[in-house]
PDB file of N, CA, C and O in Angstrom, chain B, residues numbered from 101:
ATOM      1  N   MET B 101       0.824  -1.182   0.000  1.00  0.00           N
ATOM      2  CA  MET B 101       0.000   0.000   0.000  1.00  0.00           C
ATOM      3  C   MET B 101       0.868   1.245   0.000  1.00  0.00           C
ATOM      4  O   MET B 101       1.898   1.300   0.671  1.00  0.00           O
ATOM      5  N   PRO B 102       0.445   2.233  -0.751  1.00  0.00           N
ATOM      6  CA  PRO B 102       1.240   3.461  -0.765  1.00  0.00           C
ATOM      7  C   PRO B 102       1.290   4.089   0.628  1.00  0.00           C
ATOM      8  O   PRO B 102       0.287   4.149   1.341  1.00  0.00           O
ATOM      9  N   ALA B 103       2.466   4.546   0.989  1.00  0.00           N
ATOM     10  CA  ALA B 103       2.647   5.126   2.313  1.00  0.00           C
ATOM     11  C   ALA B 103       2.234   6.593   2.350  1.00  0.00           C
ATOM     12  O   ALA B 103       2.276   7.218   3.410  1.00  0.00           O
ATOM     13  N   ASN B 104       1.839   7.149   1.214  1.00  0.00           N
ATOM     14  CA  ASN B 104       1.538   8.571   1.183  1.00  0.00           C
ATOM     15  C   ASN B 104       0.082   8.890   1.490  1.00  0.00           C
ATOM     16  O   ASN B 104      -0.330  10.038   1.325  1.00  0.00           O
ATOM     17  N   TYR B 105      -0.709   7.922   1.929  1.00  0.00           N
ATOM     18  CA  TYR B 105      -2.083   8.185   2.343  1.00  0.00           C
ATOM     19  C   TYR B 105      -2.135   8.317   3.857  1.00  0.00           C
ATOM     20  O   TYR B 105      -1.380   7.659   4.574  1.00  0.00           O
ATOM     21  N   ILE B 106      -3.023   9.165   4.334  1.00  0.00           N
ATOM     22  CA  ILE B 106      -3.230   9.317   5.772  1.00  0.00           C
ATOM     23  C   ILE B 106      -4.408   8.423   6.156  1.00  0.00           C
ATOM     24  O   ILE B 106      -5.485   8.509   5.567  1.00  0.00           O
ATOM     25  N   ILE B 107      -4.190   7.575   7.139  1.00  0.00           N
ATOM     26  CA  ILE B 107      -5.222   6.639   7.584  1.00  0.00           C
ATOM     27  C   ILE B 107      -5.588   6.964   9.029  1.00  0.00           C
ATOM     28  O   ILE B 107      -4.712   7.144   9.875  1.00  0.00           O
ATOM     29  N   GLU B 108      -6.894   7.036   9.304  1.00  0.00           N
ATOM     30  CA  GLU B 108      -7.374   7.267  10.661  1.00  0.00           C
ATOM     31  C   GLU B 108      -8.415   6.201  10.978  1.00  0.00           C
ATOM     32  O   GLU B 108      -9.331   5.966  10.190  1.00  0.00           O
ATOM     33  N   MET B 109      -8.271   5.555  12.138  1.00  0.00           N
ATOM     34  CA  MET B 109      -9.232   4.543  12.572  1.00  0.00           C
ATOM     35  C   MET B 109      -9.808   4.963  13.915  1.00  0.00           C
ATOM     36  O   MET B 109      -9.075   5.199  14.874  1.00  0.00           O
ATOM     37  N   ILE B 110     -11.142   5.052  13.968  1.00  0.00           N
ATOM     38  CA  ILE B 110     -11.826   5.445  15.197  1.00  0.00           C
ATOM     39  C   ILE B 110     -12.801   4.336  15.587  1.00  0.00           C
ATOM     40  O   ILE B 110     -13.813   4.133  14.917  1.00  0.00           O
ATOM     41  N   PRO B 111     -12.495   3.616  16.676  1.00  0.00           N
ATOM     42  CA  PRO B 111     -13.420   2.571  17.138  1.00  0.00           C
ATOM     43  C   PRO B 111     -14.725   3.199  17.640  1.00  0.00           C
ATOM     44  O   PRO B 111     -14.714   4.210  18.344  1.00  0.00           O
ATOM     45  N   GLN B 112     -15.833   2.586  17.268  1.00  0.00           N
ATOM     46  CA  GLN B 112     -17.147   3.037  17.716  1.00  0.00           C
ATOM     47  C   GLN B 112     -17.964   1.802  18.093  1.00  0.00           C
ATOM     48  O   GLN B 112     -18.782   1.322  17.309  1.00  0.00           O
ATOM     49  N   GLY B 113     -17.733   1.302  19.289  1.00  0.00           N
ATOM     50  CA  GLY B 113     -18.418   0.092  19.730  1.00  0.00           C
ATOM     51  C   GLY B 113     -17.933  -1.118  18.963  1.00  0.00           C
ATOM     52  O   GLY B 113     -16.742  -1.428  18.970  1.00  0.00           O
ATOM     53  N   ARG B 114     -18.866  -1.815  18.291  1.00  0.00           N
ATOM     54  CA  ARG B 114     -18.508  -3.016  17.536  1.00  0.00           C
ATOM     55  C   ARG B 114     -17.986  -2.693  16.149  1.00  0.00           C
ATOM     56  O   ARG B 114     -17.675  -3.601  15.379  1.00  0.00           O
ATOM     57  N   TYR B 115     -17.885  -1.417  15.820  1.00  0.00           N
ATOM     58  CA  TYR B 115     -17.464  -1.000  14.481  1.00  0.00           C
ATOM     59  C   TYR B 115     -16.270  -0.075  14.566  1.00  0.00           C
ATOM     60  O   TYR B 115     -15.967   0.484  15.620  1.00  0.00           O
ATOM     61  N   VAL B 116     -15.594   0.080  13.427  1.00  0.00           N
ATOM     62  CA  VAL B 116     -14.467   0.994  13.322  1.00  0.00           C
ATOM     63  C   VAL B 116     -14.719   1.896  12.121  1.00  0.00           C
ATOM     64  O   VAL B 116     -15.016   1.417  11.027  1.00  0.00           O
ATOM     65  N   ARG B 117     -14.599   3.193  12.329  1.00  0.00           N
ATOM     66  CA  ARG B 117     -14.720   4.159  11.232  1.00  0.00           C
ATOM     67  C   ARG B 117     -13.313   4.400  10.703  1.00  0.00           C
ATOM     68  O   ARG B 117     -12.429   4.840  11.439  1.00  0.00           O
ATOM     69  N   VAL B 118     -13.114   4.111   9.431  1.00  0.00           N
ATOM     70  CA  VAL B 118     -11.789   4.227   8.817  1.00  0.00           C
ATOM     71  C   VAL B 118     -11.846   5.318   7.753  1.00  0.00           C
ATOM     72  O   VAL B 118     -12.706   5.297   6.872  1.00  0.00           O
ATOM     73  N   THR B 119     -10.920   6.269   7.847  1.00  0.00           N
ATOM     74  CA  THR B 119     -10.823   7.345   6.872  1.00  0.00           C
ATOM     75  C   THR B 119      -9.457   7.275   6.217  1.00  0.00           C
ATOM     76  O   THR B 119      -8.435   7.175   6.897  1.00  0.00           O
ATOM     77  N   ALA B 120      -9.445   7.328   4.886  1.00  0.00           N
ATOM     78  CA  ALA B 120      -8.193   7.377   4.124  1.00  0.00           C
ATOM     79  C   ALA B 120      -8.194   8.696   3.358  1.00  0.00           C
ATOM     80  O   ALA B 120      -9.166   9.017   2.672  1.00  0.00           O
ATOM     81  N   VAL B 121      -7.113   9.459   3.471  1.00  0.00           N
ATOM     82  CA  VAL B 121      -7.033  10.778   2.848  1.00  0.00           C
ATOM     83  C   VAL B 121      -5.798  10.847   1.962  1.00  0.00           C
ATOM     84  O   VAL B 121      -4.712  10.420   2.351  1.00  0.00           O
ATOM     85  N   ASP B 122      -5.984  11.396   0.757  1.00  0.00           N
ATOM     86  CA  ASP B 122      -4.851  11.689  -0.125  1.00  0.00           C
ATOM     87  C   ASP B 122      -4.407  13.112   0.190  1.00  0.00           C
ATOM     88  O   ASP B 122      -5.148  14.052  -0.098  1.00  0.00           O
ATOM     89  N   PRO B 123      -3.215  13.305   0.775  1.00  0.00           N
ATOM     90  CA  PRO B 123      -2.801  14.647   1.185  1.00  0.00           C
ATOM     91  C   PRO B 123      -2.565  15.606   0.009  1.00  0.00           C
ATOM     92  O   PRO B 123      -2.580  16.823   0.196  1.00  0.00           O
ATOM     93  N   VAL B 124      -2.353  15.079  -1.176  1.00  0.00           N
ATOM     94  CA  VAL B 124      -2.105  15.943  -2.336  1.00  0.00           C
ATOM     95  C   VAL B 124      -3.397  16.605  -2.811  1.00  0.00           C
ATOM     96  O   VAL B 124      -3.430  17.809  -3.063  1.00  0.00           O
ATOM     97  N   THR B 125      -4.467  15.804  -2.932  1.00  0.00           N
ATOM     98  CA  THR B 125      -5.727  16.319  -3.457  1.00  0.00           C
ATOM     99  C   THR B 125      -6.724  16.674  -2.358  1.00  0.00           C
ATOM    100  O   THR B 125      -7.650  17.450  -2.594  1.00  0.00           O
ATOM    101  N   GLY B 126      -6.549  16.118  -1.165  1.00  0.00           N
ATOM    102  CA  GLY B 126      -7.483  16.341  -0.082  1.00  0.00           C
ATOM    103  C   GLY B 126      -8.720  15.467  -0.161  1.00  0.00           C
ATOM    104  O   GLY B 126      -9.621  15.592   0.668  1.00  0.00           O
ATOM    105  N   ILE B 127      -8.775  14.586  -1.145  1.00  0.00           N
ATOM    106  CA  ILE B 127      -9.912  13.678  -1.279  1.00  0.00           C
ATOM    107  C   ILE B 127      -9.833  12.622  -0.186  1.00  0.00           C
ATOM    108  O   ILE B 127      -8.766  12.082   0.105  1.00  0.00           O
ATOM    109  N   GLU B 128     -10.990  12.340   0.415  1.00  0.00           N
ATOM    110  CA  GLU B 128     -11.005  11.328   1.467  1.00  0.00           C
ATOM    111  C   GLU B 128     -12.098  10.302   1.213  1.00  0.00           C
ATOM    112  O   GLU B 128     -13.134  10.593   0.615  1.00  0.00           O
ATOM    113  N   ALA B 129     -11.832   9.099   1.684  1.00  0.00           N
ATOM    114  CA  ALA B 129     -12.799   8.005   1.614  1.00  0.00           C
ATOM    115  C   ALA B 129     -13.057   7.542   3.031  1.00  0.00           C
ATOM    116  O   ALA B 129     -12.125   7.350   3.813  1.00  0.00           O
ATOM    117  N   VAL B 130     -14.326   7.363   3.357  1.00  0.00           N
ATOM    118  CA  VAL B 130     -14.714   6.924   4.692  1.00  0.00           C
ATOM    119  C   VAL B 130     -15.478   5.617   4.563  1.00  0.00           C
ATOM    120  O   VAL B 130     -16.335   5.468   3.693  1.00  0.00           O
ATOM    121  N   MET B 131     -15.159   4.679   5.435  1.00  0.00           N
ATOM    122  CA  MET B 131     -15.884   3.416   5.466  1.00  0.00           C
ATOM    123  C   MET B 131     -16.036   2.969   6.904  1.00  0.00           C
ATOM    124  O   MET B 131     -15.301   3.410   7.788  1.00  0.00           O
ATOM    125  N   VAL B 132     -16.994   2.092   7.126  1.00  0.00           N
ATOM    126  CA  VAL B 132     -17.212   1.525   8.455  1.00  0.00           C
ATOM    127  C   VAL B 132     -17.046   0.021   8.337  1.00  0.00           C
ATOM    128  O   VAL B 132     -17.621  -0.617   7.455  1.00  0.00           O
ATOM    129  N   GLY B 133     -16.247  -0.537   9.247  1.00  0.00           N
ATOM    130  CA  GLY B 133     -15.999  -1.966   9.215  1.00  0.00           C
ATOM    131  C   GLY B 133     -16.189  -2.592  10.584  1.00  0.00           C
ATOM    132  O   GLY B 133     -16.313  -1.893  11.590  1.00  0.00           O
ATOM    133  N   ASP B 134     -16.210  -3.892  10.608  1.00  0.00           N
ATOM    134  CA  ASP B 134     -16.366  -4.665  11.836  1.00  0.00           C
ATOM    135  C   ASP B 134     -15.079  -4.555  12.662  1.00  0.00           C
ATOM    136  O   ASP B 134     -13.981  -4.750  12.140  1.00  0.00           O
ATOM    137  N   ALA B 135     -15.222  -4.247  13.938  1.00  0.00           N
ATOM    138  CA  ALA B 135     -14.058  -4.073  14.810  1.00  0.00           C
ATOM    139  C   ALA B 135     -13.275  -5.366  15.010  1.00  0.00           C
ATOM    140  O   ALA B 135     -12.123  -5.326  15.444  1.00  0.00           O
ATOM    141  N   SER B 136     -13.878  -6.507  14.703  1.00  0.00           N
ATOM    142  CA  SER B 136     -13.159  -7.771  14.865  1.00  0.00           C
ATOM    143  C   SER B 136     -12.218  -8.051  13.699  1.00  0.00           C
ATOM    144  O   SER B 136     -11.406  -8.974  13.768  1.00  0.00           O
ATOM    145  N   GLN B 137     -12.317  -7.270  12.634  1.00  0.00           N
ATOM    146  CA  GLN B 137     -11.426  -7.442  11.477  1.00  0.00           C
ATOM    147  C   GLN B 137     -10.039  -6.891  11.793  1.00  0.00           C
ATOM    148  O   GLN B 137      -9.881  -6.026  12.655  1.00  0.00           O
ATOM    149  N   SER B 138      -9.061  -7.396  11.097  1.00  0.00           N
ATOM    150  CA  SER B 138      -7.691  -6.931  11.249  1.00  0.00           C
ATOM    151  C   SER B 138      -7.587  -5.471  10.783  1.00  0.00           C
ATOM    152  O   SER B 138      -8.207  -5.098   9.786  1.00  0.00           O
ATOM    153  N   PRO B 139      -6.815  -4.648  11.491  1.00  0.00           N
ATOM    154  CA  PRO B 139      -6.614  -3.266  11.039  1.00  0.00           C
ATOM    155  C   PRO B 139      -6.038  -3.184   9.617  1.00  0.00           C
ATOM    156  O   PRO B 139      -6.353  -2.254   8.874  1.00  0.00           O
ATOM    157  N   LYS B 140      -5.209  -4.141   9.247  1.00  0.00           N
ATOM    158  CA  LYS B 140      -4.637  -4.151   7.893  1.00  0.00           C
ATOM    159  C   LYS B 140      -5.727  -4.353   6.843  1.00  0.00           C
ATOM    160  O   LYS B 140      -5.687  -3.730   5.782  1.00  0.00           O
ATOM    161  N   VAL B 141      -6.693  -5.213   7.128  1.00  0.00           N
ATOM    162  CA  VAL B 141      -7.800  -5.455   6.201  1.00  0.00           C
ATOM    163  C   VAL B 141      -8.632  -4.192   6.052  1.00  0.00           C
ATOM    164  O   VAL B 141      -8.970  -3.793   4.938  1.00  0.00           O
ATOM    165  N   LEU B 142      -8.962  -3.561   7.175  1.00  0.00           N
ATOM    166  CA  LEU B 142      -9.757  -2.337   7.136  1.00  0.00           C
ATOM    167  C   LEU B 142      -9.020  -1.226   6.390  1.00  0.00           C
ATOM    168  O   LEU B 142      -9.622  -0.482   5.616  1.00  0.00           O
ATOM    169  N   GLU B 143      -7.722  -1.121   6.629  1.00  0.00           N
ATOM    170  CA  GLU B 143      -6.910  -0.106   5.940  1.00  0.00           C
ATOM    171  C   GLU B 143      -6.896  -0.368   4.437  1.00  0.00           C
ATOM    172  O   GLU B 143      -7.041   0.557   3.638  1.00  0.00           O
ATOM    173  N   ARG B 144      -6.721  -1.623   4.060  1.00  0.00           N
ATOM    174  CA  ARG B 144      -6.682  -1.976   2.636  1.00  0.00           C
ATOM    175  C   ARG B 144      -7.999  -1.610   1.944  1.00  0.00           C
ATOM    176  O   ARG B 144      -7.990  -1.077   0.835  1.00  0.00           O
ATOM    177  N   LEU B 145      -9.121  -1.895   2.595  1.00  0.00           N
ATOM    178  CA  LEU B 145     -10.421  -1.585   2.011  1.00  0.00           C
ATOM    179  C   LEU B 145     -10.624  -0.075   1.865  1.00  0.00           C
ATOM    180  O   LEU B 145     -11.160   0.384   0.856  1.00  0.00           O
ATOM    181  N   ALA B 146     -10.201   0.692   2.864  1.00  0.00           N
ATOM    182  CA  ALA B 146     -10.333   2.150   2.784  1.00  0.00           C
ATOM    183  C   ALA B 146      -9.457   2.718   1.681  1.00  0.00           C
ATOM    184  O   ALA B 146      -9.874   3.625   0.960  1.00  0.00           O
ATOM    185  N   VAL B 147      -8.241   2.189   1.543  1.00  0.00           N
ATOM    186  CA  VAL B 147      -7.339   2.663   0.487  1.00  0.00           C
ATOM    187  C   VAL B 147      -7.888   2.291  -0.887  1.00  0.00           C
ATOM    188  O   VAL B 147      -7.788   3.083  -1.824  1.00  0.00           O
ATOM    189  N   GLN B 148      -8.465   1.103  -1.020  1.00  0.00           N
ATOM    190  CA  GLN B 148      -9.077   0.717  -2.297  1.00  0.00           C
ATOM    191  C   GLN B 148     -10.202   1.680  -2.668  1.00  0.00           C
ATOM    192  O   GLN B 148     -10.329   2.081  -3.825  1.00  0.00           O
ATOM    193  N   LYS B 149     -11.004   2.042  -1.696  1.00  0.00           N
ATOM    194  CA  LYS B 149     -12.096   2.986  -1.958  1.00  0.00           C
ATOM    195  C   LYS B 149     -11.535   4.352  -2.349  1.00  0.00           C
ATOM    196  O   LYS B 149     -12.047   4.990  -3.269  1.00  0.00           O
ATOM    197  N   LEU B 150     -10.490   4.802  -1.657  1.00  0.00           N
ATOM    198  CA  LEU B 150      -9.869   6.085  -1.983  1.00  0.00           C
ATOM    199  C   LEU B 150      -9.295   6.063  -3.391  1.00  0.00           C
ATOM    200  O   LEU B 150      -9.482   7.012  -4.153  1.00  0.00           O
ATOM    201  N   GLU B 151      -8.598   4.991  -3.743  1.00  0.00           N
ATOM    202  CA  GLU B 151      -8.021   4.901  -5.082  1.00  0.00           C
ATOM    203  C   GLU B 151      -9.105   4.875  -6.162  1.00  0.00           C
ATOM    204  O   GLU B 151      -8.905   5.412  -7.251  1.00  0.00           O
ATOM    205  N   PHE B 152     -10.251   4.254  -5.867  1.00  0.00           N
ATOM    206  CA  PHE B 152     -11.377   4.277  -6.794  1.00  0.00           C
ATOM    207  C   PHE B 152     -11.860   5.717  -6.991  1.00  0.00           C
ATOM    208  O   PHE B 152     -12.099   6.147  -8.119  1.00  0.00           O
ATOM    209  N   LEU B 153     -12.000   6.458  -5.890  1.00  0.00           N
ATOM    210  CA  LEU B 153     -12.452   7.843  -5.996  1.00  0.00           C
ATOM    211  C   LEU B 153     -11.452   8.700  -6.759  1.00  0.00           C
ATOM    212  O   LEU B 153     -11.845   9.574  -7.532  1.00  0.00           O
ATOM    213  N   LEU B 154     -10.165   8.456  -6.547  1.00  0.00           N
ATOM    214  CA  LEU B 154      -9.129   9.220  -7.247  1.00  0.00           C
ATOM    215  C   LEU B 154      -9.167   8.935  -8.750  1.00  0.00           C
ATOM    216  O   LEU B 154      -9.049   9.858  -9.556  1.00  0.00           O
ATOM    217  N   LYS B 155      -9.330   7.675  -9.131  1.00  0.00           N
ATOM    218  CA  LYS B 155      -9.404   7.321 -10.549  1.00  0.00           C
ATOM    219  C   LYS B 155     -10.663   7.876 -11.192  1.00  0.00           C
ATOM    220  O   LYS B 155     -10.637   8.324 -12.338  1.00  0.00           O
ATOM    221  N   ARG B 156     -11.771   7.845 -10.450  1.00  0.00           N
ATOM    222  CA  ARG B 156     -13.028   8.370 -10.979  1.00  0.00           C
ATOM    223  C   ARG B 156     -12.923   9.881 -11.227  1.00  0.00           C
ATOM    224  O   ARG B 156     -13.522  10.396 -12.171  1.00  0.00           O
ATOM    225  N   GLY B 157     -12.180  10.574 -10.398  1.00  0.00           N
ATOM    226  CA  GLY B 157     -11.990  12.006 -10.553  1.00  0.00           C
ATOM    227  C   GLY B 157     -11.131  12.365 -11.756  1.00  0.00           C
ATOM    228  O   GLY B 157     -11.240  13.473 -12.282  1.00  0.00           O
ATOM    229  N   GLN B 158     -10.283  11.453 -12.198  1.00  0.00           N
ATOM    230  CA  GLN B 158      -9.417  11.706 -13.360  1.00  0.00           C
ATOM    231  C   GLN B 158     -10.133  11.484 -14.664  1.00  0.00           C
ATOM    232  O   GLN B 158      -9.721  12.016 -15.695  1.00  0.00           O
ATOM    233  N   ALA B 159     -11.213  10.696 -14.642  1.00  0.00           N
ATOM    234  CA  ALA B 159     -11.931  10.366 -15.872  1.00  0.00           C
ATOM    235  C   ALA B 159     -12.748  11.534 -16.394  1.00  0.00           C
ATOM    236  O   ALA B 159     -13.410  11.413 -17.424  1.00  0.00           O
TER     237      ALA B 159
END
């Protein structure tokens, strides 16, 4: 995973709110995942969503 994204994870009970931000464009992707999942899995999913948004913005 690219190291240039900012990742924030906020536990909220049984769920975790994960935000991935591209510091260059300021575009952010937010997702909610199960707190029992690995942080790496949650991070990967948030980054995938962010990369989708970044590609969609270029089209």
